C-alpha positions as a Markdown table, in Angstrom:
| # | Residue | x | y | z |
|---|---|---|---|---|
| 1 | Met | 84.1 | 85.8 | 109.2 |
| 2 | Thr | 82.9 | 89.3 | 110.1 |
| 3 | Thr | 85.4 | 92.0 | 109.0 |
| 4 | Ser | 85.7 | 95.3 | 110.8 |
| 5 | Tyr | 87.8 | 98.3 | 110.1 |
| 6 | His | 88.7 | 101.0 | 112.7 |
| 7 | Ile | 87.1 | 104.4 | 112.2 |
| 8 | Pro | 88.5 | 107.4 | 114.1 |
| 9 | Glu | 86.3 | 108.9 | 116.7 |
| 10 | Gly | 87.7 | 112.4 | 116.6 |
| 11 | Gly | 86.6 | 114.7 | 119.5 |
| 12 | Leu | 88.9 | 115.9 | 122.2 |
| 13 | Pro | 89.9 | 114.2 | 125.5 |
| 14 | Pro | 88.6 | 115.7 | 128.8 |
| 15 | Gln | 90.8 | 118.0 | 130.8 |
| 16 | Thr | 91.0 | 115.2 | 133.4 |
| 17 | Gln | 92.8 | 112.8 | 131.1 |
| 18 | Ile | 96.5 | 112.1 | 131.9 |
| 19 | Thr | 98.9 | 112.9 | 129.0 |
| 20 | Thr | 100.9 | 109.6 | 129.3 |
| 21 | Thr | 100.6 | 107.9 | 125.9 |
| 22 | Arg | 102.1 | 105.2 | 123.6 |
| 23 | Ala | 103.2 | 107.9 | 121.1 |
| 24 | Ile | 106.8 | 107.4 | 120.0 |
| 25 | Phe | 108.9 | 109.2 | 117.4 |
| 26 | Thr | 112.5 | 108.0 | 116.7 |
| 27 | Glu | 114.9 | 108.0 | 113.8 |
| 28 | Ala | 114.0 | 104.4 | 113.0 |
| 29 | Phe | 110.2 | 104.3 | 113.6 |
| 30 | Ala | 107.2 | 106.1 | 114.9 |
| 31 | Val | 104.0 | 105.1 | 116.6 |
| 32 | Ile | 100.9 | 107.3 | 116.4 |
| 33 | Pro | 98.3 | 105.8 | 118.7 |
| 34 | Lys | 94.6 | 106.1 | 117.9 |
| 35 | Gly | 94.0 | 108.5 | 120.8 |
| 36 | Val | 96.2 | 111.1 | 119.1 |
| 37 | Met | 93.7 | 111.4 | 116.2 |
| 38 | Thr | 91.5 | 114.1 | 117.7 |
| 39 | Asp | 89.8 | 117.0 | 116.1 |
| 40 | Ile | 92.6 | 119.5 | 116.7 |
| 41 | Val | 95.3 | 117.6 | 114.8 |
| 42 | Thr | 93.4 | 117.4 | 111.5 |
| 43 | Ser | 94.3 | 119.2 | 108.2 |
| 44 | Asn | 92.3 | 120.8 | 105.5 |
| 45 | Leu | 93.2 | 120.1 | 101.8 |
| 46 | Pro | 92.7 | 122.4 | 98.8 |
| 47 | Phe | 89.5 | 121.8 | 96.7 |
| 48 | Trp | 88.1 | 119.3 | 99.3 |
| 49 | Glu | 84.7 | 120.3 | 100.7 |
| 50 | Lys | 83.4 | 119.2 | 104.1 |
| 51 | Thr | 86.5 | 117.1 | 104.5 |
| 52 | Arg | 89.3 | 116.8 | 107.1 |
| 53 | Ala | 92.5 | 114.7 | 107.0 |
| 54 | Trp | 94.7 | 113.1 | 109.7 |
| 55 | Val | 98.1 | 113.2 | 108.1 |
| 56 | Leu | 99.9 | 110.1 | 109.4 |
| 57 | Ala | 103.0 | 110.2 | 107.3 |
| 58 | Arg | 104.7 | 112.6 | 104.9 |
| 59 | Pro | 108.1 | 112.9 | 103.3 |
| 60 | Leu | 110.2 | 114.7 | 105.9 |
| 61 | Ser | 113.9 | 114.7 | 107.0 |
| 62 | Gly | 114.2 | 111.9 | 109.6 |
| 63 | Phe | 110.8 | 110.5 | 108.8 |
| 64 | Ala | 108.9 | 109.0 | 105.8 |
| 65 | Glu | 110.9 | 109.3 | 102.6 |
| 66 | Thr | 108.8 | 107.7 | 99.9 |
| 67 | Phe | 105.1 | 108.2 | 100.6 |
| 68 | Ser | 102.4 | 110.1 | 102.4 |
| 69 | His | 99.4 | 108.5 | 104.2 |
| 70 | Tyr | 96.2 | 110.4 | 105.0 |
| 71 | Leu | 93.2 | 109.1 | 106.9 |
| 72 | Met | 90.3 | 111.1 | 105.3 |
| 73 | Glu | 86.9 | 111.9 | 106.7 |
| 74 | Val | 84.3 | 113.3 | 104.2 |
| 75 | Gly | 81.1 | 114.7 | 105.5 |
| 76 | Ala | 77.7 | 114.2 | 103.9 |
| 77 | Gly | 77.6 | 116.1 | 100.6 |
| 78 | Gly | 81.4 | 116.6 | 100.7 |
| 79 | Gly | 84.3 | 115.5 | 98.5 |
| 80 | Ser | 86.4 | 116.9 | 95.7 |
| 81 | His | 86.3 | 117.4 | 91.9 |
| 82 | Lys | 90.0 | 118.2 | 92.0 |
| 83 | Pro | 91.4 | 115.8 | 94.6 |
| 84 | Glu | 95.1 | 115.4 | 93.5 |
| 85 | Leu | 97.2 | 118.4 | 92.5 |
| 86 | Asp | 100.5 | 116.5 | 91.9 |
| 87 | Pro | 100.6 | 115.0 | 88.3 |
| 88 | Glu | 103.3 | 112.6 | 89.4 |
| 89 | Ala | 101.4 | 111.2 | 92.4 |
| 90 | Gln | 99.8 | 107.8 | 92.2 |
| 91 | Gly | 97.4 | 106.8 | 95.0 |
| 92 | Val | 95.6 | 104.0 | 96.7 |
| 93 | Leu | 92.2 | 104.5 | 98.4 |
| 94 | Phe | 90.9 | 102.1 | 101.0 |
| 95 | Val | 87.4 | 102.8 | 102.5 |
| 96 | Val | 86.9 | 101.9 | 106.1 |
| 97 | Gly | 83.5 | 103.6 | 106.9 |
| 98 | Gly | 80.5 | 104.9 | 105.0 |
| 99 | Glu | 80.2 | 105.1 | 101.3 |
| 100 | Val | 81.9 | 107.2 | 98.6 |
| 101 | Gln | 81.3 | 107.7 | 94.9 |
| 102 | Leu | 84.6 | 107.5 | 92.9 |
| 103 | Thr | 84.7 | 108.6 | 89.3 |
| 104 | Leu | 87.9 | 107.3 | 87.6 |
| 105 | Gly | 88.7 | 106.8 | 83.9 |
| 106 | Gly | 85.2 | 107.7 | 82.9 |
| 107 | Ala | 83.5 | 105.1 | 85.1 |
| 108 | Thr | 81.7 | 105.7 | 88.4 |
| 109 | His | 82.1 | 103.3 | 91.3 |
| 110 | Glu | 80.3 | 103.1 | 94.7 |
| 111 | Leu | 82.8 | 102.1 | 97.3 |
| 112 | Ala | 81.8 | 100.9 | 100.8 |
| 113 | Ala | 83.9 | 99.6 | 103.7 |
| 114 | Gly | 86.6 | 97.4 | 102.3 |
| 115 | Gly | 86.5 | 99.1 | 98.9 |
| 116 | Tyr | 90.0 | 99.6 | 97.3 |
| 117 | Ala | 91.1 | 101.7 | 94.3 |
| 118 | Tyr | 94.4 | 102.2 | 92.6 |
| 119 | Ile | 94.8 | 105.5 | 90.9 |
| 120 | Pro | 97.7 | 105.9 | 88.5 |
| 121 | Ala | 99.7 | 109.2 | 88.3 |
| 122 | Gly | 98.1 | 111.8 | 86.1 |
| 123 | Ser | 94.6 | 110.3 | 86.3 |
| 124 | Glu | 91.5 | 112.5 | 86.3 |
| 125 | Trp | 89.2 | 111.5 | 89.1 |
| 126 | Thr | 86.7 | 112.8 | 91.6 |
| 127 | Leu | 85.4 | 111.5 | 94.9 |
| 128 | Leu | 82.1 | 112.5 | 96.5 |
| 129 | Asn | 80.1 | 111.5 | 99.5 |
| 130 | Thr | 76.5 | 111.5 | 98.2 |
| 131 | Ser | 75.1 | 109.9 | 101.3 |
| 132 | Asp | 73.8 | 111.5 | 104.5 |
| 133 | Gln | 76.5 | 110.0 | 106.7 |
| 134 | Pro | 80.3 | 110.7 | 107.0 |
| 135 | Ala | 82.7 | 108.4 | 105.1 |
| 136 | Gln | 86.2 | 107.5 | 106.0 |
| 137 | Phe | 89.0 | 106.2 | 103.9 |
| 138 | His | 92.8 | 105.9 | 103.7 |
| 139 | Trp | 94.7 | 107.6 | 101.0 |
| 140 | Val | 98.3 | 106.5 | 100.3 |
| 141 | Arg | 100.2 | 108.6 | 97.9 |
| 142 | Lys | 103.6 | 108.1 | 96.2 |
| 143 | Ala | 105.4 | 109.8 | 93.3 |
| 144 | Tyr | 105.5 | 107.2 | 90.6 |
| 145 | Asp | 109.0 | 106.0 | 89.6 |
| 146 | Ala | 108.7 | 105.4 | 85.9 |
| 147 | Val | 111.1 | 103.1 | 84.1 |
| 148 | Asp | 111.9 | 103.3 | 80.4 |
| 149 | Gly | 110.5 | 100.2 | 78.7 |
| 150 | Ile | 108.0 | 99.3 | 81.4 |
| 151 | Asp | 104.4 | 100.4 | 80.9 |
| 152 | Ala | 102.7 | 102.4 | 83.7 |
| 153 | Pro | 100.1 | 100.5 | 85.6 |
| 154 | Glu | 96.4 | 100.9 | 84.9 |
| 155 | Ala | 93.7 | 102.0 | 87.3 |
| 156 | Phe | 91.6 | 99.3 | 89.0 |
| 157 | Val | 88.8 | 99.2 | 91.6 |
| 158 | Thr | 88.2 | 96.1 | 93.8 |
| 159 | Ser | 87.5 | 95.2 | 97.5 |
| 160 | Asp | 89.0 | 93.4 | 100.4 |
| 161 | Ala | 86.2 | 90.8 | 100.2 |
| 162 | Asp | 87.1 | 89.9 | 96.6 |
| 163 | His | 90.7 | 88.7 | 97.5 |
| 164 | Ala | 91.4 | 85.7 | 99.6 |
| 165 | Pro | 94.4 | 86.1 | 101.9 |
| 166 | Ile | 97.5 | 84.1 | 100.8 |
| 167 | Ala | 99.1 | 82.2 | 103.7 |
| 168 | Met | 102.8 | 82.7 | 104.2 |
| 169 | Pro | 104.9 | 79.5 | 103.8 |
| 170 | Asp | 104.9 | 77.1 | 106.8 |
| 171 | Thr | 102.5 | 79.2 | 108.9 |
| 172 | Glu | 99.3 | 77.0 | 108.5 |
| 173 | Gly | 97.4 | 80.2 | 107.7 |
| 174 | Arg | 98.3 | 82.0 | 110.9 |
| 175 | Trp | 100.0 | 84.8 | 108.9 |
| 176 | Ala | 98.6 | 85.8 | 105.5 |
| 177 | Thr | 98.6 | 88.7 | 103.1 |
| 178 | Thr | 95.8 | 90.1 | 101.0 |
| 179 | Arg | 97.5 | 91.2 | 97.8 |
| 180 | Phe | 95.8 | 93.6 | 95.4 |
| 181 | Val | 98.8 | 93.6 | 93.0 |
| 182 | Glu | 101.0 | 90.7 | 92.0 |
| 183 | Pro | 104.4 | 91.0 | 93.6 |
| 184 | Asp | 106.2 | 90.4 | 90.3 |
| 185 | Asp | 104.2 | 93.0 | 88.3 |
| 186 | Met | 107.0 | 95.4 | 87.6 |
| 187 | Arg | 104.7 | 98.2 | 86.5 |
| 188 | His | 104.0 | 98.8 | 90.2 |
| 189 | Asp | 106.6 | 100.5 | 92.4 |
| 190 | Met | 104.5 | 100.3 | 95.6 |
| 191 | His | 102.2 | 97.8 | 97.3 |
| 192 | Val | 99.4 | 98.6 | 99.6 |
| 193 | Asn | 98.3 | 95.2 | 101.0 |
| 194 | Ile | 96.4 | 93.9 | 104.1 |
| 195 | Val | 98.3 | 91.6 | 106.5 |
| 196 | Thr | 96.3 | 89.3 | 108.7 |
| 197 | Phe | 97.5 | 87.3 | 111.8 |
| 198 | Glu | 95.3 | 84.8 | 113.6 |
| 199 | Pro | 95.6 | 84.7 | 117.4 |
| 200 | Gly | 99.1 | 83.3 | 118.2 |
| 201 | Gly | 100.5 | 84.1 | 114.8 |
| 202 | Val | 103.9 | 85.6 | 114.6 |
| 203 | Ile | 106.6 | 87.1 | 112.4 |
| 204 | Pro | 109.2 | 84.6 | 113.7 |
| 205 | Phe | 112.3 | 86.7 | 113.1 |
| 206 | Pro | 113.2 | 90.4 | 113.1 |
| 207 | Glu | 112.7 | 91.4 | 109.4 |
| 208 | Thr | 115.4 | 93.8 | 108.4 |
| 209 | His | 115.0 | 95.0 | 104.8 |
| 210 | Val | 115.2 | 97.9 | 102.4 |
| 211 | Met | 111.5 | 98.5 | 102.1 |
| 212 | Glu | 110.0 | 101.5 | 104.0 |
| 213 | His | 106.7 | 100.7 | 105.7 |
| 214 | Gly | 103.6 | 102.4 | 106.9 |
| 215 | Leu | 101.2 | 100.2 | 108.9 |
| 216 | Phe | 97.7 | 101.2 | 110.0 |
| 217 | Val | 96.0 | 98.7 | 112.4 |
| 218 | Leu | 92.5 | 98.0 | 111.0 |
| 219 | Glu | 91.5 | 95.3 | 113.6 |
| 220 | Gly | 92.6 | 93.6 | 116.8 |
| 221 | Lys | 95.8 | 94.1 | 118.8 |
| 222 | Ala | 99.3 | 92.7 | 119.0 |
| 223 | Val | 102.8 | 93.2 | 120.3 |
| 224 | Tyr | 105.1 | 94.6 | 117.6 |
| 225 | Leu | 108.9 | 94.7 | 117.6 |
| 226 | Leu | 110.1 | 98.1 | 116.3 |
| 227 | Asn | 113.9 | 98.3 | 116.3 |
| 228 | Gln | 114.7 | 97.0 | 119.8 |
| 229 | Gln | 111.4 | 97.8 | 121.5 |
| 230 | Trp | 108.4 | 95.6 | 121.9 |
| 231 | Ile | 105.3 | 97.9 | 121.8 |
| 232 | Glu | 101.6 | 96.9 | 122.2 |
| 233 | Val | 99.5 | 98.3 | 119.4 |
| 234 | Glu | 95.7 | 98.1 | 118.7 |
| 235 | Ala | 93.1 | 99.0 | 116.0 |
| 236 | Gly | 93.5 | 102.7 | 115.1 |
| 237 | Asp | 97.2 | 102.9 | 115.7 |
| 238 | Phe | 99.7 | 103.9 | 112.9 |
| 239 | Met | 103.3 | 102.8 | 112.7 |
| 240 | Trp | 106.1 | 104.1 | 110.4 |
| 241 | Leu | 109.3 | 102.0 | 109.9 |
| 242 | Arg | 112.2 | 103.4 | 108.0 |
| 243 | Ala | 114.2 | 101.1 | 105.7 |
| 244 | Phe | 116.1 | 98.4 | 107.6 |
| 245 | Cys | 114.3 | 99.0 | 110.9 |
| 246 | Pro | 114.0 | 95.5 | 112.5 |
| 247 | Gln | 110.4 | 94.4 | 112.9 |
| 248 | Ala | 108.5 | 91.4 | 114.2 |
| 249 | Cys | 105.1 | 90.7 | 115.5 |
| 250 | Tyr | 103.2 | 88.5 | 118.0 |
| 251 | Ala | 99.4 | 88.5 | 117.6 |
| 252 | Ser | 98.1 | 88.2 | 121.2 |
| 253 | Gly | 94.4 | 87.8 | 120.4 |
| 254 | Pro | 91.7 | 87.2 | 121.2 |
| 255 | Gly | 90.7 | 88.1 | 117.7 |
| 256 | Arg | 92.5 | 88.6 | 114.4 |
| 257 | Phe | 95.1 | 91.3 | 114.0 |
| 258 | Arg | 95.0 | 93.1 | 110.6 |
| 259 | Tyr | 96.8 | 96.1 | 109.2 |
| 260 | Leu | 97.0 | 98.1 | 106.0 |
| 261 | Leu | 100.6 | 97.9 | 104.8 |
| 262 | Tyr | 102.5 | 100.2 | 102.5 |
| 263 | Lys | 105.9 | 99.4 | 101.0 |
| 264 | Asp | 108.0 | 100.6 | 98.1 |
| 265 | Val | 109.1 | 97.8 | 95.8 |
| 266 | Asn | 110.5 | 96.8 | 92.4 |
| 267 | Arg | 112.9 | 99.6 | 91.7 |
| 268 | His | 116.7 | 100.2 | 91.7 |
| 269 | Met | 118.1 | 102.1 | 94.7 |
| 270 | Pro | 118.7 | 105.8 | 93.7 |
| 271 | Leu | 122.4 | 106.7 | 93.9 |
């Protein structure tokens, strides 16, 4: 089956466009539609050349608490030899367009669309676009919550294509998760997975749980329950859900609905 990943178009809407939008910001959730991701809402980052970032989530009172999520676009010849300035920050990179050259742990990897890398806190790494076309990737960052007696996780590089989605119980494959880290691997305190729904697939109850979520829709469209509102979302949209925000999903088709999912896991609750 052909896999596609949404790539932001940038640009700026015409003066004739109406301002009505699906953008929503509440205490329990937020929806950032793809149309919001224009040129004028990008950010520049230190030591990144020919690069811009759409910041989709950041730790903020009344918003994300445990993570940040950037959608990065690196122009031809751009990148960084000093990408991460926080020694406590771990990260996941997921490439959605173009190609990047990642140097991590002394090894160099060429990552194309679907490429995935886990970068432990304190790692030395570089990322360059050596091609003549722009490259786009997601960068999810979280301060690593170390636990005495549990080793820190190691770096790894893989791809979406190398992992078969695992069907959720009693769903006949309509709802499945691509896992890049085993759920019971206690070294990891965050998961960044891909969730896939076939047309007609559903989350059949309002999930209400302690994990904070960031969801970027990679492909397709669906109707998503966020707290008490059913909201239509499509490829390119981002959703943030605070802990315990009820959520459910109905994949309306006609094609697959897929999203990149962040959640914090495997740790005691700070008191």
